[in-house]
C-alpha positions as a Markdown table, in Angstrom:
| # | Residue | x | y | z |
|---|---|---|---|---|
| 1 | Met | -24.3 | -2.9 | -7.7 |
| 2 | Thr | -21.0 | -2.1 | -6.3 |
| 3 | Met | -18.4 | 0.1 | -8.3 |
| 4 | Arg | -16.1 | -3.3 | -8.4 |
| 5 | Ser | -19.3 | -5.3 | -9.6 |
| 6 | Met | -20.1 | -2.9 | -12.2 |
| 7 | Leu | -16.7 | -2.8 | -13.6 |
| 8 | Gly | -16.6 | -6.6 | -13.6 |
| 9 | Ala | -20.0 | -6.9 | -15.3 |
| 10 | Gly | -19.2 | -4.2 | -17.8 |
| 11 | Leu | -15.8 | -5.7 | -18.6 |
| 12 | Ala | -17.6 | -9.4 | -19.0 |
| 13 | Thr | -20.5 | -7.9 | -21.4 |
| 14 | Phe | -17.7 | -6.8 | -24.1 |
| 15 | Gly | -16.0 | -10.5 | -23.5 |
| 16 | Val | -12.4 | -8.8 | -22.2 |
| 17 | Leu | -12.8 | -10.0 | -18.8 |
| 18 | Thr | -15.0 | -12.4 | -16.6 |
| 19 | Phe | -14.1 | -12.3 | -12.9 |
| 20 | Leu | -14.6 | -16.0 | -12.6 |
| 21 | Ala | -12.8 | -17.1 | -15.5 |
| 22 | Thr | -9.8 | -14.7 | -15.2 |
| 23 | Pro | -8.9 | -12.7 | -12.2 |
| 24 | Val | -8.4 | -9.0 | -12.3 |
| 25 | Gln | -4.9 | -7.8 | -13.1 |
| 26 | Gly | -4.9 | -5.4 | -10.1 |
| 27 | Gly | -4.1 | -4.0 | -6.9 |
| 28 | Glu | -6.5 | -3.1 | -3.8 |
| 29 | Ile | -5.9 | -1.2 | -0.7 |
| 30 | Leu | -8.7 | -2.0 | 2.0 |
| 31 | Ile | -8.9 | 0.0 | 5.1 |
| 32 | Gly | -11.3 | -0.9 | 8.3 |
| 33 | Gly | -11.9 | -0.5 | 11.6 |
| 34 | Ala | -11.2 | -2.3 | 14.8 |
| 35 | Asn | -12.8 | -5.8 | 14.1 |
| 36 | Gly | -11.3 | -5.7 | 10.3 |
| 37 | Lys | -12.1 | -4.7 | 6.5 |
| 38 | Thr | -15.8 | -5.2 | 7.0 |
| 39 | Asp | -15.7 | -2.8 | 10.1 |
| 40 | Pro | -16.1 | 0.6 | 9.1 |
| 41 | Pro | -12.7 | 2.8 | 9.9 |
| 42 | Ala | -13.2 | 6.3 | 11.3 |
| 43 | Pro | -10.7 | 8.3 | 9.8 |
| 44 | Thr | -9.2 | 11.2 | 12.0 |
| 45 | Gln | -8.5 | 14.9 | 11.1 |
| 46 | Gly | -4.9 | 15.5 | 10.4 |
| 47 | Ala | -3.6 | 12.5 | 10.5 |
| 48 | Thr | -2.2 | 11.1 | 7.2 |
| 49 | Ser | -2.2 | 8.1 | 4.3 |
| 50 | Glu | -0.1 | 7.8 | 2.3 |
| 51 | Glu | -0.4 | 5.5 | -1.1 |
| 52 | Asp | 2.9 | 4.6 | -3.1 |
| 53 | Trp | 2.3 | 2.7 | -6.2 |
| 54 | Asn | 3.3 | 5.4 | -8.5 |
| 55 | Pro | 3.6 | 7.9 | -7.4 |
| 56 | Thr | 3.5 | 8.5 | -3.9 |
| 57 | Val | 0.6 | 10.6 | -3.1 |
| 58 | Thr | -0.5 | 12.1 | 0.6 |
| 59 | Cys | -4.2 | 12.6 | 2.3 |
| 60 | Ser | -5.1 | 14.5 | 5.2 |
| 61 | Leu | -8.6 | 15.1 | 6.3 |
| 62 | Glu | -9.9 | 18.6 | 7.3 |
| 63 | Thr | -12.8 | 19.6 | 9.8 |
| 64 | Gly | -16.0 | 17.8 | 9.1 |
| 65 | Gln | -14.3 | 15.3 | 6.4 |
| 66 | Gly | -14.3 | 11.5 | 7.1 |
| 67 | Ile | -13.9 | 8.2 | 5.1 |
| 68 | Asn | -15.6 | 9.0 | 1.8 |
| 69 | Glu | -13.3 | 12.3 | 1.5 |
| 70 | Leu | -10.3 | 10.1 | 2.1 |
| 71 | Leu | -11.1 | 7.5 | -0.4 |
| 72 | Tyr | -12.2 | 10.2 | -3.0 |
| 73 | Cys | -8.8 | 12.0 | -1.9 |
| 74 | Leu | -6.8 | 9.0 | -2.8 |
| 75 | Gln | -9.1 | 7.9 | -6.2 |
| 76 | Asp | -8.4 | 11.5 | -7.5 |
| 77 | Asn | -4.7 | 11.7 | -6.4 |
| 78 | Ile | -3.7 | 8.5 | -7.8 |
| 79 | Val | -5.7 | 9.3 | -10.9 |
| 80 | Asn | -4.2 | 12.6 | -11.3 |
| 81 | Pro | -0.9 | 12.5 | -9.8 |
| 82 | Pro | 1.9 | 15.5 | -10.0 |
| 83 | Pro | 3.8 | 15.9 | -13.3 |
| 84 | Gln | 7.5 | 14.1 | -13.8 |
| 85 | Cys | 9.7 | 16.3 | -13.3 |
| 86 | Pro | 12.0 | 17.1 | -15.7 |
| 87 | Pro | 15.7 | 16.1 | -16.3 |
| 88 | Pro | 18.5 | 17.4 | -14.5 |
| 89 | Asn | 20.6 | 20.1 | -16.4 |
| 90 | Pro | 23.2 | 18.4 | -18.7 |
| 91 | Pro | 26.9 | 19.2 | -17.2 |
| 92 | Cys | 28.6 | 22.3 | -19.0 |
| 93 | Thr | 31.5 | 21.3 | -21.4 |
| 94 | Gly | 33.9 | 23.3 | -23.3 |
| 95 | Pro | 36.2 | 26.5 | -22.3 |
| 96 | Gly | 34.9 | 29.5 | -20.8 |
| 97 | Pro | 31.8 | 30.8 | -18.7 |
| 98 | Cys | 29.1 | 28.3 | -18.9 |
| 99 | Arg | 25.4 | 28.5 | -18.2 |
| 100 | Ala | 23.6 | 25.5 | -18.7 |
| 101 | Pro | 20.3 | 25.6 | -20.4 |
| 102 | Arg | 16.9 | 25.6 | -18.0 |
| 103 | Pro | 13.7 | 23.8 | -18.8 |
| 104 | Val | 10.8 | 26.1 | -19.1 |
| 105 | Leu | 7.7 | 25.2 | -17.0 |
| 106 | Asp | 4.4 | 26.2 | -17.4 |
| 107 | Asp | 4.5 | 26.6 | -13.8 |
| 108 | Pro | 8.0 | 26.4 | -12.0 |
| 109 | Asn | 6.9 | 26.3 | -8.4 |
| 110 | Ala | 4.2 | 23.3 | -9.2 |
| 111 | Pro | 4.6 | 20.0 | -7.6 |
| 112 | Cys | 6.3 | 17.3 | -9.8 |
| 113 | Ser | 7.3 | 13.7 | -9.0 |
| 114 | Asn | 10.5 | 11.8 | -9.6 |
| 115 | Tyr | 9.1 | 8.1 | -11.0 |
| 116 | Thr | 11.6 | 6.1 | -9.4 |
| 117 | Phe | 9.9 | 3.3 | -10.8 |
| 118 | Gly | 9.2 | 4.2 | -14.5 |
| 119 | Ala | 6.9 | 6.5 | -16.3 |
| 120 | Arg | 2.9 | 6.3 | -15.1 |
| 121 | Glu | 1.0 | 3.7 | -17.1 |
| 122 | Asp | -2.6 | 4.4 | -18.1 |
| 123 | Phe | -4.7 | 2.5 | -15.3 |
| 124 | Thr | -8.3 | 3.4 | -13.7 |
| 125 | Val | -8.8 | 3.8 | -10.0 |
| 126 | Ser | -12.3 | 3.0 | -8.6 |
| 127 | Leu | -13.9 | 3.0 | -5.0 |
| 128 | Ile | -14.4 | 0.1 | -3.2 |
| 129 | Gln | -17.6 | 0.2 | -0.9 |
| 130 | Pro | -19.9 | -1.6 | 1.2 |
| 131 | Pro | -20.4 | -5.0 | 1.3 |
| 132 | Asp | -17.2 | -5.5 | -0.3 |
| 133 | Gly | -15.4 | -3.0 | 2.5 |
| 134 | Trp | -13.8 | 0.7 | 2.0 |
| 135 | Gly | -10.9 | 1.3 | -0.2 |
| 136 | Val | -9.2 | 1.6 | -3.6 |
| 137 | Leu | -9.0 | -0.4 | -6.8 |
| 138 | Ile | -6.1 | 0.0 | -9.3 |
| 139 | Leu | -6.2 | -1.5 | -12.5 |
| 140 | Lys | -4.3 | -1.1 | -15.6 |
| 141 | Leu | -5.8 | -0.7 | -18.8 |
| 142 | Asp | -4.0 | -3.2 | -20.6 |
| 143 | Tyr | -4.6 | -5.9 | -17.9 |
| 144 | Thr | -1.0 | -6.6 | -17.0 |
| 145 | Glu | -0.2 | -7.1 | -13.7 |
| 146 | Ile | 0.4 | -4.4 | -10.9 |
| 147 | Asn | 3.6 | -5.0 | -9.4 |
| 148 | Arg | 4.1 | -3.3 | -6.5 |
| 149 | Leu | 1.6 | -1.6 | -3.8 |
| 150 | Thr | 2.2 | 0.0 | -0.8 |
| 151 | Phe | 0.0 | 2.1 | 1.7 |
| 152 | Arg | 1.2 | 3.3 | 5.2 |
| 153 | Glu | -0.8 | 5.6 | 7.8 |
| 154 | Asn | -0.5 | 6.9 | 11.3 |
| 155 | Asp | -4.4 | 7.6 | 12.0 |
| 156 | Pro | -6.0 | 5.9 | 15.1 |
| 157 | Gly | -9.3 | 5.6 | 13.4 |
| 158 | Ile | -8.1 | 3.4 | 10.6 |
| 159 | Gln | -7.4 | 0.1 | 12.5 |
| 160 | Thr | -7.1 | -2.1 | 9.9 |
| 161 | Val | -5.2 | -2.3 | 6.7 |
| 162 | Glu | -5.0 | -4.2 | 3.7 |
| 163 | Leu | -3.3 | -4.7 | 0.4 |
| 164 | Arg | -4.3 | -7.4 | -2.1 |
| 165 | Leu | -2.7 | -8.0 | -5.6 |
| 166 | Asn | -3.9 | -10.6 | -8.2 |
| 167 | Glu | -3.4 | -14.2 | -6.8 |
| 168 | Thr | -1.7 | -15.2 | -10.1 |
| 169 | Ala | 1.3 | -12.9 | -9.0 |
| 170 | Val | 4.7 | -14.3 | -8.6 |
| 171 | Gly | 7.8 | -13.5 | -6.7 |
| 172 | Lys | 6.2 | -10.7 | -4.4 |
| 173 | Val | 7.7 | -9.7 | -0.6 |
| 174 | Ala | 5.4 | -8.7 | 2.0 |
| 175 | Arg | 7.0 | -5.5 | 3.5 |
| 176 | Ile | 5.7 | -5.0 | 7.1 |
| 177 | Gly | 6.6 | -1.9 | 9.3 |
| 178 | Leu | 7.9 | -3.0 | 12.4 |
| 179 | Val | 5.6 | -2.2 | 15.6 |
| 180 | Gly | 7.3 | 1.2 | 16.8 |
| 181 | Glu | 5.0 | 2.6 | 19.1 |
| 182 | Thr | 4.4 | 1.9 | 22.7 |
| 183 | Pro | 1.6 | -0.1 | 23.1 |
| 184 | Ala | -1.4 | 0.6 | 25.6 |
| 185 | Gly | -1.5 | -3.2 | 27.2 |
| 186 | Ser | -5.0 | -3.7 | 26.4 |
| 187 | Gly | -5.5 | -5.0 | 22.9 |
| 188 | Met | -4.5 | -7.2 | 20.1 |
| 189 | Val | -1.7 | -6.9 | 17.5 |
| 190 | Phe | -2.9 | -9.1 | 14.0 |
| 191 | Val | -0.5 | -9.7 | 11.1 |
| 192 | Thr | -2.3 | -11.7 | 7.7 |
| 193 | Val | 0.1 | -12.9 | 5.0 |
| 194 | Asn | -1.8 | -14.9 | 2.4 |
| 195 | Asn | -4.3 | -17.1 | 4.2 |
| 196 | Thr | -1.9 | -17.2 | 7.4 |
| 197 | Thr | -2.9 | -14.8 | 10.3 |
| 198 | Val | -0.8 | -14.7 | 13.4 |
| 199 | Ser | -2.1 | -12.7 | 16.8 |
| 200 | Val | -0.2 | -11.0 | 19.4 |
| 201 | Ser | -1.8 | -9.8 | 22.8 |
| 202 | Thr | -0.2 | -6.6 | 23.9 |
| 203 | Ser | -0.8 | -7.2 | 27.9 |
| 204 | Ala | 1.1 | -10.8 | 27.1 |
| 205 | Phe | 3.8 | -9.0 | 25.1 |
| 206 | Pro | 3.9 | -5.4 | 26.7 |
| 207 | Thr | 7.0 | -3.6 | 24.7 |
| 208 | Ala | 7.4 | -3.1 | 20.9 |
| 209 | Ala | 10.4 | -5.2 | 20.7 |
| 210 | Ala | 8.3 | -8.0 | 22.7 |
| 211 | Ile | 5.6 | -7.7 | 19.9 |
| 212 | Asn | 7.8 | -7.8 | 16.9 |
| 213 | Ala | 10.0 | -10.7 | 18.2 |
| 214 | Glu | 6.6 | -12.7 | 18.7 |
| 215 | Ile | 5.0 | -12.1 | 15.1 |
| 216 | Ile | 8.8 | -13.0 | 13.7 |
| 217 | Arg | 8.7 | -16.3 | 16.0 |
| 218 | Gln | 4.9 | -17.4 | 14.7 |
| 219 | Leu | 5.3 | -16.0 | 11.1 |
| 220 | Gly | 8.3 | -17.7 | 10.7 |
| 221 | Val | 6.6 | -21.2 | 10.6 |
| 222 | Pro | 5.0 | -21.3 | 7.5 |
| 223 | Phe | 7.4 | -18.0 | 5.7 |
| 224 | Ser | 10.7 | -16.8 | 5.9 |
| 225 | Val | 10.9 | -13.6 | 7.7 |
| 226 | Thr | 14.0 | -11.2 | 8.4 |
| 227 | Ile | 14.3 | -8.0 | 10.0 |
| 228 | Ala | 15.5 | -5.2 | 7.5 |
| 229 | Gly | 15.9 | -1.9 | 9.1 |
| 230 | Asn | 12.6 | -0.8 | 10.4 |
| 231 | Tyr | 10.7 | -3.6 | 8.5 |
| 232 | Phe | 10.0 | -7.6 | 8.5 |
| 233 | His | 10.7 | -8.8 | 5.1 |
| 234 | Val | 8.7 | -11.7 | 4.3 |
| 235 | His | 9.5 | -14.1 | 1.7 |
| 236 | Ile | 7.5 | -17.4 | 0.5 |
| 237 | Arg | 9.2 | -20.7 | 1.4 |
| 238 | Ser | 10.7 | -22.9 | -1.6 |
| 239 | Gly | 7.9 | -25.5 | -2.6 |
| 240 | Met | 5.0 | -23.3 | -0.6 |
| 241 | Gly | 3.4 | -21.4 | -3.4 |
| 242 | Asp | 4.4 | -18.9 | -5.9 |
| 243 | Gly | 4.4 | -15.7 | -4.2 |
| 244 | Ile | 2.5 | -13.2 | -1.7 |
| 245 | His | -0.4 | -11.6 | -2.6 |
| 246 | Val | -1.9 | -10.3 | 0.4 |
| 247 | Val | -1.0 | -8.7 | 3.5 |
| 248 | Gln | -3.0 | -7.3 | 6.6 |
| 249 | Phe | -2.2 | -5.2 | 9.7 |
| 250 | Arg | -5.0 | -4.9 | 12.2 |
| 251 | Ser | -4.3 | -3.2 | 15.6 |
| 252 | Thr | -6.9 | -2.9 | 18.8 |
| 253 | Asp | -4.6 | -1.5 | 20.9 |
| 254 | Pro | -4.9 | 2.2 | 21.2 |
| 255 | Gly | -1.1 | 2.9 | 21.5 |
| 256 | Ile | -0.8 | 1.5 | 18.1 |
| 257 | Val | -2.1 | 3.3 | 15.6 |
| 258 | Ser | 0.8 | 3.4 | 12.5 |
| 259 | Ser | 1.0 | 0.6 | 10.1 |
| 260 | Asp | 3.3 | 0.4 | 7.0 |
| 261 | Leu | 2.8 | -2.4 | 4.3 |
| 262 | Ser | 3.7 | -3.3 | 0.6 |
| 263 | Leu | 3.7 | -5.9 | -1.6 |
| 264 | Leu | 6.7 | -5.6 | -3.9 |
| 265 | Pro | 9.0 | -7.8 | -6.3 |
| 266 | Asp | 12.2 | -9.3 | -4.5 |
| 267 | Asn | 14.7 | -6.7 | -6.6 |
| 268 | Asp | 12.4 | -3.7 | -5.3 |
| 269 | Met | 14.5 | -0.6 | -4.3 |
| 270 | Leu | 12.6 | 0.0 | -1.2 |
| 271 | Leu | 13.6 | -3.7 | -0.2 |
| 272 | Leu | 17.1 | -2.8 | -1.4 |
| 273 | Ala | 17.2 | 0.3 | 0.7 |
| 274 | Asp | 16.1 | -1.3 | 4.0 |
| 275 | Gln | 19.2 | -3.6 | 4.3 |
C-alpha cells in the first residue's frame, strides 16, 4: 500500500475523511520521465528543483544520489522550512543620536525566510510512490484548501512535471513558464491544463518563439491565454468551469529541459509581478 493510500485509509477509519466521498484538500507535485508521470524520472546531479508553496525550498543532488534523495529533500525542506525572518528595525525618533534596537537571534547567520504569503500553517507532507507516480502530497491538518502551488526545475532527467490541487478549487490560474531554451528539433512539447492536452512538434516549430505561439494558438481555444512577462497565464473561460486544478508540462526534446509551473489564485502576487 502506498503512503497516499495508507493516509486515506487511516483518515477514513477515524471518520475524518473518505477519498471517495470527500476529495483531499491538498496539493500534489508529480515528476516523471519522457513518457509522463508514470515513467520514472532520472534526476541529474547538479540540477536544481524548487518548490514554492510556503516558503521556497531548493533541492540539488550530489554524487550518487537519485530520485529518492530528491523526494526526501523536498519532503524534509517543506516540513522543516527556514524560520521566519525577524521584522525590520523600527525607525528612530526623537532628538540626538539614535540606535535602533536589534533582535537577538540564536544564530544570526542562520537562513531565514520572509513569508510573503503569510505565516506557515500546520500541514503534512507525504511521498507519492509507485504505482501512483513520484512526488509529494501536501495536506493541511485542518483540511482547508491549499491555495497555491509552484514548482520549477532545470533537470534534463525530469521531463514531466504536474501540479494538482483539489478538484473543487475555484478561481485558480495556471502560470506556465514560456519555452526559453533552444529546441534540438527532435521531440515534442506537451502542455496539459485540466483535461486538455496540446502538443507541439519541435521539428515543425523549430524555435522557442514558434513553440510558444503554437501553444497559445491551441490552448486559446478552450481557455483564455495571455502572455505576461516570461509566462503564460491560463484562465478558465466563463461558463467552462470553476477553475484550473491541473497543469502539466512535458518535453521529449533534449534541448528543452526546464519547466516552471504554478497554480495560483487570480490575485496572487506572482501573477501581479509578471505584468
